[in-house]
Steps between C-alpha positions, in 0.01 A plus 500: 500500500704745297699373202783639292317422178252756366151390410464781248772680300481784249798547275542825301124507424369771262155591379424774255167661406582697191781734600428461872738283695256366764749250638855572414760235573365387839675221692421369848443179690218396740584243759252240642296552811564877513296810437681709235377853444494676159449871530532816295308805390200476262614394159828348628435162332384293792169372365653438158766291671224298670330451163823377349554250779157353479491477118245777430778666299802344337836672550668649199843401645636313795402192691251417784573181694255335741647215708780485246275478197481769232139615488524784246271339244240362741147638515322639804312172524816298491690696765186476722509122477865502602403657830595856411188708572423869522240723651379833357485851635121493456343195662338254266276304731170351380277743685175301493654174624597419850856519633515121512360463147760746370771258620328179391475625140880540472629137448507427119349200329259401776298190442176684570556712188467181290136418435573133429690459824221678690253241364709180508761568770318692769714344777821626340350851455375504859838383646687765301251771613549396864876511458491847344261624764732376782800665333309822450389515869860436608620785286233736620602423855863572417416845347252588773179485297344176632231688694398669170477181287127541428520877437462634146850606382365835378419587862855468625709800603805600298742316728281183505488501117882503502502205735248320271727555203786354703284197584412451134865492396565244776203292376676492162803345664718808478863462591578860421256790516541830321300740717407825321435785748351300784450813706309698233157605632561334836480693829798499733358247745412249227841564340671385819280183497583437137871540559491253788312251294749525209792458739334196664442331165865549403630377835264205538400380155820538289346762271721765333365853443605778261308807595443833331415766747454873539422482870847532635408408855373159379789443263764596763323281756486171317734518198870403498656557259345793318570574135449857374419577135509836324450585133488121416835425665600345831620793707587325826464183702557424869351470845228746606765712690735501199219604258360764739838663530604476133545853357380399151189345649432807707532708182240289324248528780579849628666674213245454225639231268245330283154543643 
């Protein structure tokens, strides 16, 4: 269900690295249960914006609001526990563990990590493990990886690793996922599967996605709205058709703005 209240808002956010204005007065809103695209040429400030939202960097100016709460000063760990999770352009799966094990390791503060509870409260530990396993299996089914649950994560294809990352964020209880280049290193067939899975999660599980992408076919297919950045600024925002026909956007992609 669409709502008029944004889940995420950036207000005049700035981040400087020395004399470089990596993010220069950016403002935009992300609304719940949508897939919002964030695009731009290399160096436009997209990944820095992601890092500011998730607390990896702190903005020099401006405000970032998540569900109405100012999160500027929060750490990466704190934003993660608020349900604001991100993936990375390079997959970070635990290669020598199975797909299922990759998900079951995600929940924090598990009883089985406490040696005393393992000794004196084995029933509690076992019940929690069963609960986490059931949740992990359900998530693997939703992202299309259930048939690979016992496969080592390092053996997955590029597209399957992206789906595994998506599953791990869901295992963490993500309400909003910042997806960094989901199509990178993924063949066209798997890219279509990935796009369909992302769309299904948003439609059926009330997840919100903010997605950085260079693969315009994927972005134009599943994202609405799309925000365009260039030289650290927001250049344009609109529907896929509006963005695709915006002269300034065409200049960035075809006329050789910042590469």
